[in-house]
DRENTORKOL-3810 file (N, C-alpha, C; in nm, 4 decimals):
REM DRENTORKOL-3810
@n.u->12.1277; n.v->8.0931; n.w->3.4016; ca.u->12.0939; ca.v->7.9534; ca.w->3.3751; c.u->12.2203; c.v->7.8706; c.w->3.3924
@n.u->12.2109; n.v->7.7697; n.w->3.4745; ca.u->12.3257; ca.v->7.6822; ca.w->3.4950; c.u->12.3140; c.v->7.5633; c.w->3.4012
@n.u->12.4178; n.v->7.5447; n.w->3.3213; ca.u->12.4197; ca.v->7.4309; ca.w->3.2306; c.u->12.5056; c.v->7.3212; c.w->3.2921
@n.u->12.4618; n.v->7.1993; n.w->3.2732; ca.u->12.5378; ca.v->7.0867; ca.w->3.3252; c.u->12.5533; c.v->6.9814; c.w->3.2166
@n.u->12.6494; n.v->6.8960; n.w->3.2375; ca.u->12.6730; ca.v->6.7821; ca.w->3.1499; c.u->12.6613; c.v->6.6567; c.w->3.2331
@n.u->12.5912; n.v->6.5589; n.w->3.1823; ca.u->12.5778; ca.v->6.4318; ca.w->3.2529; c.u->12.6700; c.v->6.3301; c.w->3.1866
@n.u->12.7571; n.v->6.2729; n.w->3.2672; ca.u->12.8530; ca.v->6.1747; ca.w->3.2177; c.u->12.8131; c.v->6.0377; c.w->3.2695
@n.u->12.8034; n.v->5.9419; n.w->3.1801; ca.u->12.7705; ca.v->5.8045; ca.w->3.2203; c.u->12.8978; c.v->5.7253; c.w->3.2375
@n.u->12.9070; n.v->5.6581; n.w->3.3512; ca.u->13.0231; ca.v->5.5734; ca.w->3.3790; c.u->12.9749; c.v->5.4355; c.w->3.4201
@n.u->13.0526; n.v->5.3366; n.w->3.3857; ca.u->13.0211; ca.v->5.1971; ca.w->3.4169; c.u->13.1188; c.v->5.1470; c.w->3.5222
@n.u->13.0649; n.v->5.0938; n.w->3.6315; ca.u->13.1474; ca.v->5.0333; ca.w->3.7349; c.u->13.1220; c.v->4.8836; c.w->3.7317
@n.u->13.2289; n.v->4.8074; n.w->3.7111; ca.u->13.2151; ca.v->4.6627; ca.w->3.6960; c.u->13.1956; c.v->4.5891; c.w->3.8275
@n.u->13.2460; n.v->4.6468; n.w->3.9356; ca.u->13.2241; ca.v->4.5856; ca.w->4.0670; c.u->13.2118; c.v->4.6966; c.w->4.1705
@n.u->13.1394; n.v->4.6679; n.w->4.2777; ca.u->13.1161; ca.v->4.7670; ca.w->4.3819; c.u->13.2477; c.v->4.8229; c.w->4.4325
@n.u->13.2459; n.v->4.9499; n.w->4.4684; ca.u->13.3677; ca.v->5.0159; ca.w->4.5126; c.u->13.3380; c.v->5.1066; c.w->4.6304
@n.u->13.4262; n.v->5.1017; n.w->4.7297; ca.u->13.4133; ca.v->5.1926; ca.w->4.8433; c.u->13.4645; c.v->5.3314; c.w->4.8066
@n.u->13.5545; n.v->5.3383; n.w->4.7096; ca.u->13.6107; ca.v->5.4677; ca.w->4.6704; c.u->13.6486; c.v->5.4658; c.w->4.5225
@n.u->13.5997; n.v->5.5639; n.w->4.4525; ca.u->13.6345; ca.v->5.5836; ca.w->4.3116; c.u->13.6330; c.v->5.7339; c.w->4.2890
@n.u->13.6853; n.v->5.7752; n.w->4.1771; ca.u->13.6751; ca.v->5.9168; ca.w->4.1434; c.u->13.6672; c.v->5.9338; c.w->3.9934
@n.u->13.5960; n.v->6.0370; n.w->3.9537; ca.u->13.5843; ca.v->6.0750; ca.w->3.8138; c.u->13.6736; c.v->6.1964; c.w->3.7939
@n.u->13.7603; n.v->6.1908; n.w->3.6925; ca.u->13.8541; ca.v->6.2995; ca.w->3.6666; c.u->13.8332; c.v->6.3488; c.w->3.5242
@n.u->13.8308; n.v->6.4810; n.w->3.5070; ca.u->13.8171; ca.v->6.5431; ca.w->3.3752; c.u->13.9464; c.v->6.6173; c.w->3.3440
@n.u->13.9966; n.v->6.5964; n.w->3.2211; ca.u->14.1219; ca.v->6.6558; ca.w->3.1746; c.u->14.0949; c.v->6.7400; c.w->3.0503
@n.u->14.1782; n.v->6.8432; n.w->3.0301; ca.u->14.1700; ca.v->6.9172; ca.w->2.9043; c.u->14.2560; c.v->6.8460; c.w->2.7994
@n.u->14.2638; n.v->6.9024; n.w->2.6794; ca.u->14.3357; ca.v->6.8346; ca.w->2.5710; c.u->14.4867; c.v->6.8282; c.w->2.5932
@n.u->14.5398; n.v->6.9087; n.w->2.6846; ca.u->14.6826; ca.v->6.9037; ca.w->2.7150; c.u->14.7133; c.v->6.8011; c.w->2.8241
@n.u->14.6092; n.v->6.7397; n.w->2.8812; ca.u->14.6289; ca.v->6.6417; ca.w->2.9874; c.u->14.6238; c.v->6.7009; c.w->3.1274
@n.u->14.5945; n.v->6.8292; n.w->3.1372; ca.u->14.5851; ca.v->6.8949; ca.w->3.2676; c.u->14.4522; c.v->6.8605; c.w->3.3336
@n.u->14.4567; n.v->6.8220; n.w->3.4612; ca.u->14.3347; ca.v->6.7900; ca.w->3.5333; c.u->14.2537; c.v->6.9184; c.w->3.5541
@n.u->14.1259; n.v->6.9123; n.w->3.5156; ca.u->14.0365; ca.v->7.0271; ca.w->3.5256; c.u->13.9459; c.v->7.0159; c.w->3.6482
@n.u->13.8937; n.v->6.8954; n.w->3.6709; ca.u->13.7923; ca.v->6.8762; ca.w->3.7756; c.u->13.7938; c.v->6.7303; c.w->3.8179
@n.u->13.7610; n.v->6.7064; n.w->3.9434; ca.u->13.7471; ca.v->6.5685; ca.w->3.9890; c.u->13.6382; c.v->6.5610; c.w->4.0938
@n.u->13.5807; n.v->6.4442; n.w->4.1042; ca.u->13.4784; ca.v->6.4207; ca.w->4.2062; c.u->13.5035; c.v->6.2843; c.w->4.2683
@n.u->13.5099; n.v->6.2833; n.w->4.4004; ca.u->13.5221; ca.v->6.1584; ca.w->4.4747; c.u->13.3852; c.v->6.0927; c.w->4.4796
@n.u->13.3808; n.v->5.9659; n.w->4.4520; ca.u->13.2562; ca.v->5.8892; ca.w->4.4516; c.u->13.2700; c.v->5.7799; c.w->4.5568
@n.u->13.1757; n.v->5.7705; n.w->4.6459; ca.u->13.1852; ca.v->5.6759; ca.w->4.7563; c.u->13.0716; c.v->5.5744; c.w->4.7525
@n.u->13.1047; n.v->5.4515; n.w->4.7891; ca.u->13.0057; ca.v->5.3444; ca.w->4.8047; c.u->12.9174; c.v->5.3263; c.w->4.6824
@n.u->12.9776; n.v->5.3123; n.w->4.5665; ca.u->12.8998; ca.v->5.2916; ca.w->4.4447; c.u->12.8817; c.v->5.1429; c.w->4.4161
@n.u->12.7592; n.v->5.1009; n.w->4.3921; ca.u->12.7381; ca.v->4.9614; ca.w->4.3520; c.u->12.7802; c.v->4.9428; c.w->4.2057
@n.u->12.7988; n.v->4.8189; n.w->4.1677; ca.u->12.8284; ca.v->4.7900; ca.w->4.0274; c.u->12.7115; c.v->4.8380; c.w->3.9416
@n.u->12.7416; n.v->4.8813; n.w->3.8201; ca.u->12.6372; ca.v->4.9250; ca.w->3.7278; c.u->12.6723; c.v->5.0564; c.w->3.6615
@n.u->12.5746; n.v->5.1144; n.w->3.5942; ca.u->12.5914; ca.v->5.2406; ca.w->3.5237; c.u->12.5445; c.v->5.3547; c.w->3.6124
@n.u->12.6246; n.v->5.4606; n.w->3.6157; ca.u->12.5928; ca.v->5.5770; ca.w->3.6993; c.u->12.6066; c.v->5.7032; c.w->3.6162
@n.u->12.5265; n.v->5.8047; n.w->3.6487; ca.u->12.5381; ca.v->5.9354; ca.w->3.5854; c.u->12.5974; c.v->6.0334; c.w->3.6852
@n.u->12.7016; n.v->6.1022; n.w->3.6419; ca.u->12.7673; ca.v->6.2027; ca.w->3.7245; c.u->12.7449; c.v->6.3373; c.w->3.6559
@n.u->12.7082; n.v->6.4383; n.w->3.7325; ca.u->12.6813; ca.v->6.5705; ca.w->3.6773; c.u->12.8052; c.v->6.6584; c.w->3.6907
@n.u->12.8436; n.v->6.7218; n.w->3.5797; ca.u->12.9529; ca.v->6.8195; ca.w->3.5791; c.u->12.8971; c.v->6.9521; c.w->3.5319
@n.u->12.9299; n.v->7.0588; n.w->3.6042; ca.u->12.8760; ca.v->7.1919; ca.w->3.5751; c.u->12.9536; c.v->7.2674; c.w->3.4676
@n.u->13.0613; n.v->7.2084; n.w->3.4143; ca.u->13.1422; ca.v->7.2786; ca.w->3.3150; c.u->13.2356; c.v->7.3791; c.w->3.3799
@n.u->13.2652; n.v->7.3560; n.w->3.5076; ca.u->13.3555; ca.v->7.4438; ca.w->3.5824; c.u->13.4787; c.v->7.3663; c.w->3.6261
@n.u->13.5875; n.v->7.4390; n.w->3.6472; ca.u->13.7098; ca.v->7.3748; ca.w->3.6948; c.u->13.7063; c.v->7.3643; c.w->3.8473
@n.u->13.8155; n.v->7.3172; n.w->3.9058; ca.u->13.8241; ca.v->7.2985; ca.w->4.0509; c.u->13.8071; c.v->7.4297; c.w->4.1281
@n.u->13.8420; n.v->7.5440; n.w->4.0662; ca.u->13.8293; ca.v->7.6739; ca.w->4.1313; c.u->13.6911; c.v->7.7355; c.w->4.1103
@n.u->13.6029; n.v->7.6658; n.w->4.0375; ca.u->13.4680; ca.v->7.7161; ca.w->4.0145; c.u->13.4528; c.v->7.8037; c.w->3.8918
@n.u->13.5599; n.v->7.8173; n.w->3.8126; ca.u->13.5535; ca.v->7.8995; ca.w->3.6910; c.u->13.4953; c.v->7.8183; c.w->3.5755
@n.u->13.4147; n.v->7.8837; n.w->3.4930; ca.u->13.3654; ca.v->7.8174; ca.w->3.3727; c.u->13.4824; c.v->7.7858; c.w->3.2813
@n.u->13.4845; n.v->7.6664; n.w->3.2252; ca.u->13.5900; ca.v->7.6306; ca.w->3.1308; c.u->13.5439; c.v->7.6644; c.w->2.9897
@n.u->13.6381; n.v->7.6750; n.w->2.8996; ca.u->13.6088; ca.v->7.7123; ca.w->2.7612; c.u->13.5403; c.v->7.5976; c.w->2.6866
@n.u->13.4681; n.v->7.6344; n.w->2.5817; ca.u->13.4150; ca.v->7.5332; ca.w->2.4911; c.u->13.5315; c.v->7.4529; c.w->2.4359
@n.u->13.5079; n.v->7.3258; n.w->2.4108; ca.u->13.6133; ca.v->7.2452; ca.w->2.3521; c.u->13.5996; c.v->7.0990; c.w->2.3891
@n.u->13.7040; n.v->7.0257; n.w->2.3585; ca.u->13.7073; ca.v->6.8828; ca.w->2.3848; c.u->13.7739; c.v->6.8569; c.w->2.5186
@n.u->13.7137; n.v->6.7688; n.w->2.5957; ca.u->13.7663; ca.v->6.7279; ca.w->2.7254; c.u->13.7633; c.v->6.5763; c.w->2.7322
@n.u->13.8428; n.v->6.5216; n.w->2.8210; ca.u->13.8497; ca.v->6.3770; ca.w->2.8404; c.u->13.8155; c.v->6.3457; c.w->2.9849
@n.u->13.7476; n.v->6.2350; n.w->3.0054; ca.u->13.7172; ca.v->6.1955; ca.w->3.1426; c.u->13.7464; c.v->6.0473; c.w->3.1606
@n.u->13.7792; n.v->6.0138; n.w->3.2868; ca.u->13.8131; ca.v->5.8757; ca.w->3.3184; c.u->13.7691; c.v->5.8463; c.w->3.4609
@n.u->13.7177; n.v->5.7264; n.w->3.4799; ca.u->13.6825; ca.v->5.6785; ca.w->3.6123; c.u->13.8009; c.v->5.6010; c.w->3.6676
@n.u->13.8437; n.v->5.6386; n.w->3.7867; ca.u->13.9528; ca.v->5.5689; ca.w->3.8540; c.u->13.8944; c.v->5.4998; c.w->3.9763
@n.u->13.9077; n.v->5.3684; n.w->3.9787; ca.u->13.8456; ca.v->5.2863; ca.w->4.0819; c.u->13.9550; c.v->5.2042; c.w->4.1487
@n.u->14.0148; n.v->5.2583; n.w->4.2543; ca.u->14.1271; ca.v->5.1900; ca.w->4.3161; c.u->14.2451; c.v->5.1878; c.w->4.2212
@n.u->14.2976; n.v->5.0702; n.w->4.1949; ca.u->14.4098; ca.v->5.0579; ca.w->4.1016; c.u->14.3632; c.v->5.0498; c.w->3.9575
@n.u->14.2332; n.v->5.0304; n.w->3.9369; ca.u->14.1793; ca.v->5.0197; ca.w->3.8017; c.u->14.1482; c.v->5.1579; c.w->3.7464
@n.u->14.1767; n.v->5.1780; n.w->3.6202; ca.u->14.1410; ca.v->5.3013; ca.w->3.5513; c.u->14.0669; c.v->5.2634; c.w->3.4247
@n.u->13.9501; n.v->5.3195; n.w->3.4066; ca.u->13.8741; ca.v->5.2915; ca.w->3.2856; c.u->13.9400; c.v->5.3644; c.w->3.1689
@n.u->13.9116; n.v->5.3218; n.w->3.0469; ca.u->13.9646; ca.v->5.3958; ca.w->2.9317; c.u->13.9120; c.v->5.5394; c.w->2.9339
@n.u->13.9912; n.v->5.6332; n.w->2.8862; ca.u->13.9459; ca.v->5.7719; ca.w->2.8762; c.u->13.8403; c.v->5.7823; c.w->2.7678
@n.u->13.7453; n.v->5.8682; n.w->2.7911; ca.u->13.6411; ca.v->5.8974; ca.w->2.6922; c.u->13.6435; c.v->6.0474; c.w->2.6666
@n.u->13.6035; n.v->6.0856; n.w->2.5479; ca.u->13.6045; ca.v->6.2288; ca.w->2.5153; c.u->13.4626; c.v->6.2831; c.w->2.5148
@n.u->13.4551; n.v->6.4146; n.w->2.5320; ca.u->13.3272; ca.v->6.4859; ca.w->2.5236; c.u->13.3568; c.v->6.6240; c.w->2.4685
@n.u->13.2580; n.v->6.6851; n.w->2.4109; ca.u->13.2717; ca.v->6.8213; ca.w->2.3604; c.u->13.1775; c.v->6.9090; c.w->2.4404
@n.u->13.2322; n.v->7.0138; n.w->2.4987; ca.u->13.1535; ca.v->7.1081; ca.w->2.5777; c.u->13.1194; c.v->7.2270; c.w->2.4904
@n.u->12.9926; n.v->7.2554; n.w->2.4741; ca.u->12.9435; ca.v->7.3693; ca.w->2.3976; c.u->12.8418; c.v->7.4446; c.w->2.4823
@n.u->12.8520; n.v->7.5731; n.w->2.4813; ca.u->12.7534; ca.v->7.6551; ca.w->2.5554; c.u->12.6712; c.v->7.7319; c.w->2.4583
END
């Protein structure tokens, strides 16, 4: 069974390029996804709970942030439980 987490992000203005980045509690980047041609509004991004190498990450607290050009949204936290 594949478990996923849905992350909601708000984009204030349309963007040709943005990315969602997930960090662990030490600030190490765990996963990122390039997002292209997103209109302004709320979007749901699916994360499988895996790192960039495809390995399952441990249960715990993670932080995510949307980076839209030079703008960076505030970091938000989430707790991953399996």
